[in-house]
ChimeraX commands (.cxc) that place a marker at each C-alpha (Angstrom):
marker #1 position 0.00,0.00,0.00 radius 0.5
marker #1 position 1.29,3.45,-0.91 radius 0.5
marker #1 position 1.93,5.93,1.88 radius 0.5
marker #1 position 0.42,9.38,1.23 radius 0.5
marker #1 position 0.79,12.64,3.12 radius 0.5
marker #1 position -0.30,16.26,2.93 radius 0.5
marker #1 position 2.35,18.74,1.83 radius 0.5
marker #1 position 3.09,21.26,4.57 radius 0.5
marker #1 position 3.82,24.90,3.86 radius 0.5
marker #1 position 7.57,25.56,4.31 radius 0.5
marker #1 position 6.76,29.06,5.62 radius 0.5
marker #1 position 3.98,28.58,8.20 radius 0.5
marker #1 position 3.90,24.76,8.57 radius 0.5
marker #1 position 0.17,24.34,7.86 radius 0.5
marker #1 position -1.36,21.83,5.46 radius 0.5
marker #1 position -1.69,22.89,1.84 radius 0.5
marker #1 position -4.24,21.51,-0.62 radius 0.5
marker #1 position -1.72,19.07,-2.10 radius 0.5
marker #1 position -1.45,15.41,-1.16 radius 0.5
marker #1 position 1.50,13.33,-2.41 radius 0.5
marker #1 position 2.45,9.65,-2.40 radius 0.5
marker #1 position 5.81,8.00,-1.71 radius 0.5
marker #1 position 6.61,7.72,-5.40 radius 0.5
marker #1 position 5.71,11.36,-6.27 radius 0.5
marker #1 position 8.50,13.55,-7.66 radius 0.5
marker #1 position 8.09,17.29,-8.23 radius 0.5
marker #1 position 10.61,19.66,-9.78 radius 0.5
marker #1 position 10.25,23.47,-9.73 radius 0.5
marker #1 position 6.72,23.14,-8.35 radius 0.5
marker #1 position 4.95,26.35,-7.18 radius 0.5
marker #1 position 3.36,25.32,-3.87 radius 0.5
marker #1 position 0.66,27.74,-2.70 radius 0.5
marker #1 position -0.46,27.98,0.94 radius 0.5
marker #1 position -4.06,29.15,1.44 radius 0.5
marker #1 position -3.40,30.11,5.07 radius 0.5
marker #1 position -0.39,32.45,4.72 radius 0.5
marker #1 position -1.09,33.20,1.03 radius 0.5
marker #1 position 2.54,32.65,0.05 radius 0.5
marker #1 position 3.87,30.70,-2.89 radius 0.5
marker #1 position 7.09,28.68,-2.57 radius 0.5
marker #1 position 9.02,27.00,-5.35 radius 0.5
marker #1 position 9.89,23.46,-4.24 radius 0.5
marker #1 position 11.41,20.17,-5.34 radius 0.5
marker #1 position 10.07,16.94,-3.85 radius 0.5
marker #1 position 11.59,13.47,-4.00 radius 0.5
marker #1 position 10.87,10.53,-1.65 radius 0.5
marker #1 position 8.68,12.82,0.51 radius 0.5
marker #1 position 11.63,15.18,1.13 radius 0.5
marker #1 position 10.94,18.83,0.29 radius 0.5
marker #1 position 13.68,21.18,-0.88 radius 0.5
marker #1 position 12.90,24.89,-1.13 radius 0.5
marker #1 position 14.34,26.55,-4.23 radius 0.5
marker #1 position 15.60,30.07,-3.69 radius 0.5
marker #1 position 14.73,32.52,-6.42 radius 0.5
marker #1 position 16.78,35.69,-6.90 radius 0.5
marker #1 position 14.96,38.83,-5.79 radius 0.5
marker #1 position 13.78,41.11,-8.57 radius 0.5
marker #1 position 15.36,44.09,-6.77 radius 0.5
marker #1 position 18.84,42.53,-6.70 radius 0.5
marker #1 position 18.94,41.48,-10.35 radius 0.5
marker #1 position 21.03,43.66,-12.61 radius 0.5
marker #1 position 19.67,44.97,-15.89 radius 0.5
marker link #1:1,2 radius 0.2
marker link #1:2,3 radius 0.2
marker link #1:3,4 radius 0.2
marker link #1:4,5 radius 0.2
marker link #1:5,6 radius 0.2
marker link #1:6,7 radius 0.2
marker link #1:7,8 radius 0.2
marker link #1:8,9 radius 0.2
marker link #1:9,10 radius 0.2
marker link #1:10,11 radius 0.2
marker link #1:11,12 radius 0.2
marker link #1:12,13 radius 0.2
marker link #1:13,14 radius 0.2
marker link #1:14,15 radius 0.2
marker link #1:15,16 radius 0.2
marker link #1:16,17 radius 0.2
marker link #1:17,18 radius 0.2
marker link #1:18,19 radius 0.2
marker link #1:19,20 radius 0.2
marker link #1:20,21 radius 0.2
marker link #1:21,22 radius 0.2
marker link #1:22,23 radius 0.2
marker link #1:23,24 radius 0.2
marker link #1:24,25 radius 0.2
marker link #1:25,26 radius 0.2
marker link #1:26,27 radius 0.2
marker link #1:27,28 radius 0.2
marker link #1:28,29 radius 0.2
marker link #1:29,30 radius 0.2
marker link #1:30,31 radius 0.2
marker link #1:31,32 radius 0.2
marker link #1:32,33 radius 0.2
marker link #1:33,34 radius 0.2
marker link #1:34,35 radius 0.2
marker link #1:35,36 radius 0.2
marker link #1:36,37 radius 0.2
marker link #1:37,38 radius 0.2
marker link #1:38,39 radius 0.2
marker link #1:39,40 radius 0.2
marker link #1:40,41 radius 0.2
marker link #1:41,42 radius 0.2
marker link #1:42,43 radius 0.2
marker link #1:43,44 radius 0.2
marker link #1:44,45 radius 0.2
marker link #1:45,46 radius 0.2
marker link #1:46,47 radius 0.2
marker link #1:47,48 radius 0.2
marker link #1:48,49 radius 0.2
marker link #1:49,50 radius 0.2
marker link #1:50,51 radius 0.2
marker link #1:51,52 radius 0.2
marker link #1:52,53 radius 0.2
marker link #1:53,54 radius 0.2
marker link #1:54,55 radius 0.2
marker link #1:55,56 radius 0.2
marker link #1:56,57 radius 0.2
marker link #1:57,58 radius 0.2
marker link #1:58,59 radius 0.2
marker link #1:59,60 radius 0.2
marker link #1:60,61 radius 0.2
marker link #1:61,62 radius 0.2
view
């Protein structure tokens, strides 16, 4: 039987609306949290979440 879990927001720690299984892999996935209204770019492999840092628009050179 496959193990499934709710993805937790990396910012506030609450449940999001996404449920994943053991064999789910996500790359550059925009995870939205309805509670804190933040979007995080994540990678997911073997139920391990990695937050991807994006460069700030203010710090980018033209």
